[in-house]
N, C-alpha and C positions, 0 to 999 in steps of 0.2 A: 382402606381408611378405617381406623379404629377411633371410636368416640365415646364420650359419656355425656348423657343429657341429664341435667339436674331437675328435680321437681321445683316448681316455681309458683308462688301465689302472689298476685298483685298486692302491693302494700295497702292500697286504698280499700280493696276488698277485705283484706285481713283486718283492717281497723274497723270496718263496719261489722264484721263478725264479732270482734271483741266487744263492740258496743252492745251487742245482744247478750253478752255474758260478762257483765262488768266486774264480777268477783275477781280479786287478784289471784285466786288459786286456779282459775280456769286455764286449761291447757288444750292446745290443738295437736293431735297426733295423726299420722297418716293411717289410712285404712289398710287392713291386711287383705290380700287377694287370695282366692283359691286357685285362680288361673288367670293368665293374661297373654294377649297376642299383640305383637307390634307389627304395624304396616307402615311403610314409607313410600312416598311418591318420588321415585328416582329417575334421572335421565337414563334411557336405554339406547345403545347404539342400534340394536335390532329394530327399534321403533323410530329410527331416524333422529334420535336425540330427544324425542318427546318424553314427557314425564309419564311413568307407568307405576301402578300400585304394586309394590313388592312386599311379600310377607317375610319378615325377618325372623325365621324360625330359630336361629341360634342366639337371639338376644336374651339377656338377663334383665328382667323388668320387675322393679319393686316401687311402691309409691313413696317409700321413705328415702331410698338411696338413688332412685332414678333408673336410667337405662345404660347398660354397657353392651356395646355391639360392635361388630366389624362388618364392613361392606367391601366386596371385591369390585374394583372399578377399572375400566380402561382409561388411558390417558385423556381421551376426549370427554369421557363421562366425568372424570375428576375436574377437568377444566370447566365444564358446565356447573358443577356443584360449587366450585369456588366463586363463580359469578353469582349464583343464587345466595350463597352465604353472606354476600355484601349487601343484599337488599332485604327481601322479605323472608329469605331462608327456604329450606325444604320443609314440607309439612307431612304429617302422618297422624296416626292415632293409635292408642292402646285400647283394645277391647278387653275389659276385665270382668271377671265374675267374682263378686264379693261374698262374704259370709252371709248365709241366709239365701243363697241362690239369686241375689239381685245382681244386676249388671250395671256397668258404667262405661262410658266412652270418654277418654281423656285425650285432648289434642296434643300433638307433639310438634315442636318447631326446632329445627336445627339451624342456627344462625350465628354469624359473627357480629351482627349488628345488635341483636337483642341477647342479653346475657343474664344468667342466673348467678354468675360468679361475683366475687368481690372485686370491684375495680378501684376502690378508694381505701387509703389509710385514714384513720379518724383520730382527731384530738379534741377532747372536750375542754373548752376554755372557761366554762362557768359563766357567771352573770356579768354583763357589761354595765357601764355607768348609767345607761338609760333604762335599765331593768330587763333588757333582753338576755336570752341565753345564747351563747355562741359555740358553734362546733366548726372546726376547721377540717376540711377533707382534701386529700392529696391524691391526684391521679397516679396510681401505682403501675399501670400497664403501659405498653409500648405504643398505644394508639390514642387518638383524641376521643374524649368522652363528652357527651352532651347530657346535662341534667334537664330532662324534659318535664319532670313533675316533682313537686315536693308535697308530701302528704302530712296530714296531722299525725302526731306521735302520741300514743297513749302511754303515759308514764306510770300511772297507777289508777285506782278507782276514782273516777271523777276528776283526774288531773290530766290535762292535755297540753301539748306544745304545738302552737300554731305557727307555721312557717311564715316569715316576714321577707324572705329573699325571693326574688322573682325567678321563675324557671327560665330556661333557655341559656344558661351559663355553659360555655364550652371550655374544657380544660385540656391543654396539651399535656403530653407525658411529663410527669414531674411537677406540674403546676398545682397550686392550691387555691382554695376559695373559702371564705368564711360564710357559714350559713347561720342566720339569726332566727330565733324562735321567741314568741311571746307565750308564757306559761300562764294558764288559768287553772285554779285561782292563783293570784299573784303571790299569796302567802305560802304556796306549796314549796316543799324542799325538793331540789332537783340534784341528786348526786351524780347523775350521768344522763346523757341524751344520745340516742342512736337514731340518726336521720332515716326516714323512710323515703326512698327516692325511686323515681322512674328514670332510667338512663338508657341511652343508645350509644353504640360504639361506631366510630368512623375508622374501620380497620385499616391499619397501615400494613399492607400485605408484604412490602419489602422487609419490614422488621418482624412481622408476625410469622410468616410461612416458614422461614428457616428454623424457628423454634418448634413448629408443629410437625414438620416433615422430617422423617428419618431416612437417610440415604442407605440403601441396602448394602452398599460397599462392594468391594471386589469379591467375586465368588471363589477365587483361588488366590494363592499367594505367589503364583508363578505366571509368566506370560510368554507367548511364543515369539521367537526371533529366528529368521533364516539368515545364516551367515554365508556370504557368497563372495567369490573372487573371479576376475576375468581370466580366461585361459591364456591370454597373451603373456601374462607374467611368467608362465612356465616354459614358453617357447622362445622368448626373445633371448639373444646372446648378450651378456653383460659387456659394456664398453671396454672394460679392462681385459677381456678375454678369459675371465675366470669361469668357474663352474656355474651352470644354470641354477636358477631357483628351483628347488625340488618340492618344497612344502612350506606352509606357514602355520604356525600355531597361534591361536587366538585365545587369550586368557581373559576371563571376566572377573570383576571384583567380587562376585557372589560365590566364586569357587568353581565355576563351570569352565571347561576348556574344550576346544575343538580344533582338529587339524584338517587343513584343506590342501589338496594337491591336484595334479592334472587329471586324475581319475575321479576325484571327489571335489568338484568346484563349488558345491553348495551343501550345507547341512542344516537341518531344522533342529533347534534346541529350545529348551525352556529356561528362562532366567528367573531367579527368585527376587521378589521385591524386598527392599529393606524393611525391617520389621516395623519401625516407628511410622513411616509414611503409610504402610499397609494398614496398621491399626487405626490411624487417623483418617483413612480413606482419602488420602492426599492425592490430588490429580497428578502430582509429580512422582508418584510411587514407581512408575515404569521408566525410571532413568537408571543408567548404569555406566560403568567405566570399563574400558577394555584396552589391552595392549597386544602388540603383534611381535612374534619372534620368527625370523627367517631361517630356513634350512637350505643350504646349497650343496650340490653334488649328490652322488649316490650314497647308498647306505654304507658302502665300503670306505668311502672317503668324504663323509658328510662334514659340513662346517656349519655351526649354529651361531647366528649373530646375537648381539645383545638385544634385549627387549626394547621396543619403542617406548616413548612416554605414554602415560595413561591418556586415553582419549575418551571423549564423552559421547554417549549414545542415548537415544530416548525412544520409547514406544515400541509397539509391536510392528511386525513387517520385516523388511529386508535390510540387513546391514551389509553394505558393500565395503569390502576390505581391500586395502592396498598394502603391499609389503612394507616392512619397517624401512625407513629411509627413502621410500619412493616418493 
């Protein structure tokens, strides 16, 4: 499982910080670390599936770009993690040493419910007839989103937008809602307004997981098939008294051919998958067409029949052959 965890600061906390530095030129930047260590509490099969603290020594951690990491999991461990992701998530922490040899401990949460990403498209609609300012937001992701909190927005020094819309709005994928704000002072100019929202996601796993999971695909572009025929076809006497069947040649549409006779009743071969289904990791990539040609009599007086029509085969395993026309 590869993931990226983004740095996140609660909008309400950020607004309180800005209130302490009301100058329009004040900026907040991430601290630079001298070193950092990431630990996560992950389910471990060896511990009966219970959560264990694991040091992620290969993770890349910065306070401005976040965490990039990969975790190797068994199928059962991944199943547990997906369940955690839908609720409170997996937790951990970053122990960082900052400039000046001071230390900091930053909590980490991996979750599908809580997200630091952008879930809304935004359209600023300006001032309404009753003096409020309106912003339309549209749910741009595949899952339902709940607006749990609407925070005050600082537009400029001493200029604030106070939310008038009640929290608790739920938006299905593609749905929109208008958020209204009252700006103080009323005479202030508002060229734009970016809502500060607290949201939670009700993950639609059926729609989400196919986007997140990459199928490794086929490890090879060929697959094994054993071509086999019953010995009775070479021992039985034809009804018209003609020469016995001495061999059958089986041709496959990928260019492979195999000959079976009384001494070689079965042969193992490898068939090549069609290129496009193989590239697309199509479950039908192991399908093929084959035809059979009979040979009658000995090598001195052999007679070869016309090939049979193309027949359909599928999958690995044994392909039981019957002579053409049988």
